[in-house]
PyMOL commands that place a pseudoatom at each C-alpha (Angstrom):
pseudoatom trace, name=CA, resn=MET, resi=1, chain=A, elem=C, hetatm=0, pos=[40.477, 1.166, -15.693]
pseudoatom trace, name=CA, resn=ASN, resi=2, chain=A, elem=C, hetatm=0, pos=[43.014, 3.989, -15.246]
pseudoatom trace, name=CA, resn=GLY, resi=3, chain=A, elem=C, hetatm=0, pos=[44.364, 2.797, -11.885]
pseudoatom trace, name=CA, resn=GLN, resi=4, chain=A, elem=C, hetatm=0, pos=[42.618, 5.465, -9.825]
pseudoatom trace, name=CA, resn=PRO, resi=5, chain=A, elem=C, hetatm=0, pos=[40.849, 4.478, -6.594]
pseudoatom trace, name=CA, resn=VAL, resi=6, chain=A, elem=C, hetatm=0, pos=[37.141, 3.867, -7.032]
pseudoatom trace, name=CA, resn=HIS, resi=7, chain=A, elem=C, hetatm=0, pos=[34.586, 4.866, -4.432]
pseudoatom trace, name=CA, resn=ALA, resi=8, chain=A, elem=C, hetatm=0, pos=[31.578, 2.736, -3.614]
pseudoatom trace, name=CA, resn=ALA, resi=9, chain=A, elem=C, hetatm=0, pos=[28.359, 3.920, -5.230]
pseudoatom trace, name=CA, resn=THR, resi=10, chain=A, elem=C, hetatm=0, pos=[24.796, 2.960, -4.381]
pseudoatom trace, name=CA, resn=ILE, resi=11, chain=A, elem=C, hetatm=0, pos=[23.294, 1.135, -7.362]
pseudoatom trace, name=CA, resn=GLY, resi=12, chain=A, elem=C, hetatm=0, pos=[19.941, 0.019, -6.046]
pseudoatom trace, name=CA, resn=THR, resi=13, chain=A, elem=C, hetatm=0, pos=[18.124, -1.931, -3.404]
pseudoatom trace, name=CA, resn=LEU, resi=14, chain=A, elem=C, hetatm=0, pos=[17.043, -5.469, -2.793]
pseudoatom trace, name=CA, resn=THR, resi=15, chain=A, elem=C, hetatm=0, pos=[13.318, -6.126, -2.653]
pseudoatom trace, name=CA, resn=ASP, resi=16, chain=A, elem=C, hetatm=0, pos=[11.803, -6.925, 0.731]
pseudoatom trace, name=CA, resn=GLU, resi=17, chain=A, elem=C, hetatm=0, pos=[11.557, -10.604, -0.313]
pseudoatom trace, name=CA, resn=GLN, resi=18, chain=A, elem=C, hetatm=0, pos=[15.177, -10.764, -1.517]
pseudoatom trace, name=CA, resn=LEU, resi=19, chain=A, elem=C, hetatm=0, pos=[16.447, -9.084, 1.660]
pseudoatom trace, name=CA, resn=ALA, resi=20, chain=A, elem=C, hetatm=0, pos=[14.425, -11.401, 3.905]
pseudoatom trace, name=CA, resn=ALA, resi=21, chain=A, elem=C, hetatm=0, pos=[15.700, -14.478, 2.054]
pseudoatom trace, name=CA, resn=ILE, resi=22, chain=A, elem=C, hetatm=0, pos=[19.338, -13.363, 2.311]
pseudoatom trace, name=CA, resn=ILE, resi=23, chain=A, elem=C, hetatm=0, pos=[18.992, -12.536, 6.006]
pseudoatom trace, name=CA, resn=MET, resi=24, chain=A, elem=C, hetatm=0, pos=[17.410, -15.939, 6.662]
pseudoatom trace, name=CA, resn=ILE, resi=25, chain=A, elem=C, hetatm=0, pos=[20.175, -17.830, 4.822]
pseudoatom trace, name=CA, resn=ARG, resi=26, chain=A, elem=C, hetatm=0, pos=[22.958, -15.783, 6.421]
pseudoatom trace, name=CA, resn=ALA, resi=27, chain=A, elem=C, hetatm=0, pos=[21.467, -16.033, 9.928]
pseudoatom trace, name=CA, resn=GLU, resi=28, chain=A, elem=C, hetatm=0, pos=[23.126, -19.413, 10.418]
pseudoatom trace, name=CA, resn=GLN, resi=29, chain=A, elem=C, hetatm=0, pos=[26.601, -18.045, 9.616]
pseudoatom trace, name=CA, resn=GLU, resi=30, chain=A, elem=C, hetatm=0, pos=[26.364, -14.323, 10.383]
pseudoatom trace, name=CA, resn=PRO, resi=31, chain=A, elem=C, hetatm=0, pos=[23.727, -13.264, 12.916]
pseudoatom trace, name=CA, resn=VAL, resi=32, chain=A, elem=C, hetatm=0, pos=[24.022, -9.559, 12.040]
pseudoatom trace, name=CA, resn=PRO, resi=33, chain=A, elem=C, hetatm=0, pos=[21.565, -8.724, 9.229]
pseudoatom trace, name=CA, resn=ILE, resi=34, chain=A, elem=C, hetatm=0, pos=[22.294, -6.602, 6.191]
pseudoatom trace, name=CA, resn=VAL, resi=35, chain=A, elem=C, hetatm=0, pos=[20.208, -3.738, 4.766]
pseudoatom trace, name=CA, resn=ALA, resi=36, chain=A, elem=C, hetatm=0, pos=[18.572, -3.469, 1.337]
pseudoatom trace, name=CA, resn=GLU, resi=37, chain=A, elem=C, hetatm=0, pos=[20.839, -0.755, -0.134]
pseudoatom trace, name=CA, resn=VAL, resi=38, chain=A, elem=C, hetatm=0, pos=[23.402, -2.325, -2.513]
pseudoatom trace, name=CA, resn=LEU, resi=39, chain=A, elem=C, hetatm=0, pos=[26.817, -0.771, -3.150]
pseudoatom trace, name=CA, resn=PHE, resi=40, chain=A, elem=C, hetatm=0, pos=[29.049, -1.198, -6.191]
pseudoatom trace, name=CA, resn=VAL, resi=41, chain=A, elem=C, hetatm=0, pos=[32.795, -0.727, -6.631]
pseudoatom trace, name=CA, resn=GLY, resi=42, chain=A, elem=C, hetatm=0, pos=[33.312, -2.850, -9.730]
pseudoatom trace, name=CA, resn=GLY, resi=43, chain=A, elem=C, hetatm=0, pos=[37.010, -3.732, -9.684]
pseudoatom trace, name=CA, resn=HIS, resi=44, chain=A, elem=C, hetatm=0, pos=[36.455, -7.487, -9.647]
pseudoatom trace, name=CA, resn=ILE, resi=45, chain=A, elem=C, hetatm=0, pos=[33.685, -7.335, -12.256]
pseudoatom trace, name=CA, resn=TYR, resi=46, chain=A, elem=C, hetatm=0, pos=[35.852, -5.198, -14.539]
pseudoatom trace, name=CA, resn=LYS, resi=47, chain=A, elem=C, hetatm=0, pos=[38.806, -7.608, -14.254]
pseudoatom trace, name=CA, resn=ARG, resi=48, chain=A, elem=C, hetatm=0, pos=[36.727, -10.749, -14.762]
pseudoatom trace, name=CA, resn=ARG, resi=49, chain=A, elem=C, hetatm=0, pos=[34.058, -9.729, -17.273]
pseudoatom trace, name=CA, resn=VAL, resi=50, chain=A, elem=C, hetatm=0, pos=[35.745, -6.974, -19.312]
pseudoatom trace, name=CA, resn=VAL, resi=51, chain=A, elem=C, hetatm=0, pos=[39.463, -7.811, -19.191]
pseudoatom trace, name=CA, resn=ALA, resi=52, chain=A, elem=C, hetatm=0, pos=[39.342, -11.612, -18.874]
pseudoatom trace, name=CA, resn=ASP, resi=53, chain=A, elem=C, hetatm=0, pos=[36.133, -12.433, -20.793]
pseudoatom trace, name=CA, resn=GLY, resi=54, chain=A, elem=C, hetatm=0, pos=[36.093, -9.556, -23.293]
pseudoatom trace, name=CA, resn=TYR, resi=55, chain=A, elem=C, hetatm=0, pos=[32.641, -8.183, -22.461]
pseudoatom trace, name=CA, resn=THR, resi=56, chain=A, elem=C, hetatm=0, pos=[31.920, -4.503, -23.060]
pseudoatom trace, name=CA, resn=ILE, resi=57, chain=A, elem=C, hetatm=0, pos=[30.751, -2.113, -20.349]
pseudoatom trace, name=CA, resn=ASP, resi=58, chain=A, elem=C, hetatm=0, pos=[27.290, -2.207, -21.965]
pseudoatom trace, name=CA, resn=ASP, resi=59, chain=A, elem=C, hetatm=0, pos=[27.308, -6.012, -21.676]
pseudoatom trace, name=CA, resn=VAL, resi=60, chain=A, elem=C, hetatm=0, pos=[28.187, -5.751, -17.982]
pseudoatom trace, name=CA, resn=LEU, resi=61, chain=A, elem=C, hetatm=0, pos=[25.435, -3.177, -17.418]
pseudoatom trace, name=CA, resn=ASP, resi=62, chain=A, elem=C, hetatm=0, pos=[22.946, -5.603, -18.990]
pseudoatom trace, name=CA, resn=GLN, resi=63, chain=A, elem=C, hetatm=0, pos=[24.231, -8.401, -16.744]
pseudoatom trace, name=CA, resn=VAL, resi=64, chain=A, elem=C, hetatm=0, pos=[23.968, -6.256, -13.603]
pseudoatom trace, name=CA, resn=SER, resi=65, chain=A, elem=C, hetatm=0, pos=[20.491, -4.978, -14.501]
pseudoatom trace, name=CA, resn=SER, resi=66, chain=A, elem=C, hetatm=0, pos=[19.238, -8.477, -15.134]
pseudoatom trace, name=CA, resn=ALA, resi=67, chain=A, elem=C, hetatm=0, pos=[20.891, -10.033, -12.060]
pseudoatom trace, name=CA, resn=MET, resi=68, chain=A, elem=C, hetatm=0, pos=[19.566, -7.247, -9.803]
pseudoatom trace, name=CA, resn=HIS, resi=69, chain=A, elem=C, hetatm=0, pos=[16.034, -7.454, -11.232]
pseudoatom trace, name=CA, resn=PRO, resi=70, chain=A, elem=C, hetatm=0, pos=[13.194, -7.592, -8.692]
pseudoatom trace, name=CA, resn=SER, resi=71, chain=A, elem=C, hetatm=0, pos=[12.264, -11.064, -10.001]
pseudoatom trace, name=CA, resn=SER, resi=72, chain=A, elem=C, hetatm=0, pos=[15.734, -12.465, -9.185]
pseudoatom trace, name=CA, resn=ILE, resi=73, chain=A, elem=C, hetatm=0, pos=[15.725, -15.329, -6.692]
pseudoatom trace, name=CA, resn=VAL, resi=74, chain=A, elem=C, hetatm=0, pos=[18.166, -15.698, -3.805]
pseudoatom trace, name=CA, resn=ILE, resi=75, chain=A, elem=C, hetatm=0, pos=[20.383, -18.785, -4.064]
pseudoatom trace, name=CA, resn=ASP, resi=76, chain=A, elem=C, hetatm=0, pos=[20.704, -20.855, -0.897]
pseudoatom trace, name=CA, resn=SER, resi=77, chain=A, elem=C, hetatm=0, pos=[24.426, -21.617, -0.682]
pseudoatom trace, name=CA, resn=PRO, resi=78, chain=A, elem=C, hetatm=0, pos=[26.873, -21.892, 2.211]
pseudoatom trace, name=CA, resn=TYR, resi=79, chain=A, elem=C, hetatm=0, pos=[29.669, -20.597, -0.065]
pseudoatom trace, name=CA, resn=MET, resi=80, chain=A, elem=C, hetatm=0, pos=[28.242, -17.331, -1.382]
pseudoatom trace, name=CA, resn=THR, resi=81, chain=A, elem=C, hetatm=0, pos=[25.478, -14.793, -1.029]
pseudoatom trace, name=CA, resn=ALA, resi=82, chain=A, elem=C, hetatm=0, pos=[23.936, -14.618, -4.464]
pseudoatom trace, name=CA, resn=MET, resi=83, chain=A, elem=C, hetatm=0, pos=[20.785, -14.291, -6.494]
pseudoatom trace, name=CA, resn=GLU, resi=84, chain=A, elem=C, hetatm=0, pos=[19.910, -15.178, -10.068]
pseudoatom trace, name=CA, resn=ASN, resi=85, chain=A, elem=C, hetatm=0, pos=[17.335, -13.956, -12.518]
pseudoatom trace, name=CA, resn=PRO, resi=86, chain=A, elem=C, hetatm=0, pos=[15.169, -17.008, -13.353]
pseudoatom trace, name=CA, resn=ASP, resi=87, chain=A, elem=C, hetatm=0, pos=[14.270, -15.510, -16.738]
pseudoatom trace, name=CA, resn=ARG, resi=88, chain=A, elem=C, hetatm=0, pos=[16.730, -16.127, -19.534]
pseudoatom trace, name=CA, resn=ARG, resi=89, chain=A, elem=C, hetatm=0, pos=[17.997, -13.078, -21.415]
pseudoatom trace, name=CA, resn=ALA, resi=90, chain=A, elem=C, hetatm=0, pos=[19.290, -12.971, -24.995]
pseudoatom trace, name=CA, resn=ASP, resi=91, chain=A, elem=C, hetatm=0, pos=[22.790, -11.493, -24.965]
pseudoatom trace, name=CA, resn=ARG, resi=92, chain=A, elem=C, hetatm=0, pos=[24.624, -9.856, -27.879]
pseudoatom trace, name=CA, resn=TYR, resi=93, chain=A, elem=C, hetatm=0, pos=[26.485, -13.080, -28.743]
pseudoatom trace, name=CA, resn=GLY, resi=94, chain=A, elem=C, hetatm=0, pos=[23.658, -15.528, -29.443]
pseudoatom trace, name=CA, resn=ASN, resi=95, chain=A, elem=C, hetatm=0, pos=[23.347, -16.964, -25.932]
pseudoatom trace, name=CA, resn=TRP, resi=96, chain=A, elem=C, hetatm=0, pos=[20.341, -17.258, -23.671]
pseudoatom trace, name=CA, resn=VAL, resi=97, chain=A, elem=C, hetatm=0, pos=[21.734, -16.571, -20.194]
pseudoatom trace, name=CA, resn=LYS, resi=98, chain=A, elem=C, hetatm=0, pos=[20.578, -16.388, -16.602]
pseudoatom trace, name=CA, resn=ASP, resi=99, chain=A, elem=C, hetatm=0, pos=[22.439, -13.551, -14.896]
pseudoatom trace, name=CA, resn=ARG, resi=100, chain=A, elem=C, hetatm=0, pos=[23.762, -14.183, -11.378]
pseudoatom trace, name=CA, resn=ALA, resi=101, chain=A, elem=C, hetatm=0, pos=[24.810, -11.521, -8.856]
pseudoatom trace, name=CA, resn=VAL, resi=102, chain=A, elem=C, hetatm=0, pos=[27.258, -12.381, -6.060]
pseudoatom trace, name=CA, resn=PHE, resi=103, chain=A, elem=C, hetatm=0, pos=[27.428, -10.122, -3.020]
pseudoatom trace, name=CA, resn=GLU, resi=104, chain=A, elem=C, hetatm=0, pos=[30.189, -9.375, -0.518]
pseudoatom trace, name=CA, resn=CYS, resi=105, chain=A, elem=C, hetatm=0, pos=[28.365, -8.748, 2.750]
pseudoatom trace, name=CA, resn=SER, resi=106, chain=A, elem=C, hetatm=0, pos=[31.176, -8.113, 5.244]
pseudoatom trace, name=CA, resn=THR, resi=107, chain=A, elem=C, hetatm=0, pos=[33.484, -5.388, 3.951]
pseudoatom trace, name=CA, resn=ARG, resi=108, chain=A, elem=C, hetatm=0, pos=[30.937, -2.570, 3.839]
pseudoatom trace, name=CA, resn=HIS, resi=109, chain=A, elem=C, hetatm=0, pos=[28.498, -3.997, 6.395]
pseudoatom trace, name=CA, resn=PRO, resi=110, chain=A, elem=C, hetatm=0, pos=[25.573, -3.506, 6.836]
pseudoatom trace, name=CA, resn=ARG, resi=111, chain=A, elem=C, hetatm=0, pos=[25.298, -2.706, 3.104]
pseudoatom trace, name=CA, resn=PRO, resi=112, chain=A, elem=C, hetatm=0, pos=[26.016, -5.563, 0.694]
pseudoatom trace, name=CA, resn=GLU, resi=113, chain=A, elem=C, hetatm=0, pos=[28.396, -4.889, -2.185]
pseudoatom trace, name=CA, resn=LEU, resi=114, chain=A, elem=C, hetatm=0, pos=[27.726, -6.288, -5.653]
pseudoatom trace, name=CA, resn=PHE, resi=115, chain=A, elem=C, hetatm=0, pos=[31.022, -8.141, -5.966]
pseudoatom trace, name=CA, resn=SER, resi=116, chain=A, elem=C, hetatm=0, pos=[30.525, -10.142, -9.135]
pseudoatom trace, name=CA, resn=VAL, resi=117, chain=A, elem=C, hetatm=0, pos=[28.068, -10.827, -11.892]
pseudoatom trace, name=CA, resn=ARG, resi=118, chain=A, elem=C, hetatm=0, pos=[28.055, -13.841, -14.175]
pseudoatom trace, name=CA, resn=PRO, resi=119, chain=A, elem=C, hetatm=0, pos=[25.975, -14.672, -17.236]
pseudoatom trace, name=CA, resn=LYS, resi=120, chain=A, elem=C, hetatm=0, pos=[25.282, -18.380, -16.682]
pseudoatom trace, name=CA, resn=GLY, resi=121, chain=A, elem=C, hetatm=0, pos=[25.064, -20.161, -20.038]
pseudoatom trace, name=CA, resn=ASP, resi=122, chain=A, elem=C, hetatm=0, pos=[27.367, -17.892, -22.031]
pseudoatom trace, name=CA, resn=ARG, resi=123, chain=A, elem=C, hetatm=0, pos=[28.839, -20.590, -24.277]
pseudoatom trace, name=CA, resn=ILE, resi=124, chain=A, elem=C, hetatm=0, pos=[29.655, -18.077, -27.018]
pseudoatom trace, name=CA, resn=LYS, resi=125, chain=A, elem=C, hetatm=0, pos=[32.078, -15.544, -25.525]
pseudoatom trace, name=CA, resn=PRO, resi=126, chain=A, elem=C, hetatm=0, pos=[32.867, -12.159, -27.049]
pseudoatom trace, name=CA, resn=GLY, resi=127, chain=A, elem=C, hetatm=0, pos=[36.129, -11.790, -28.939]
pseudoatom trace, name=CA, resn=LYS, resi=128, chain=A, elem=C, hetatm=0, pos=[38.931, -10.276, -26.894]
for i in range(1, 128): cmd.bond("trace and resi %d" % i, "trace and resi %d" % (i + 1))
show_as sticks, trace
zoom trace
């Protein structure tokens, strides 16, 4: 927020099932597996969710917590490494959302970085 460099911080781990699913999907494109420890820098999430969409830091923390939940399911996609919480969550704006986490798995390999989070179904956006 203040223009200072941000260091990567460990924010959690993937479950054994989530890690196995990601490794299996990525094996076709990237034969080197990742590890369960997830890092977070947050620059992209801050720009997209706070600055562009108007969410508060507390909103983003809710999105991250939900998207990184042990019940979240890995999405099989050739375009991104992601997982989504299958359980809808009531946000502060009257929406029922499914939170999706998108990972960047190359920059800080072998640890994935939580690159983005998105509340799918957020038709009512916060005021900017």
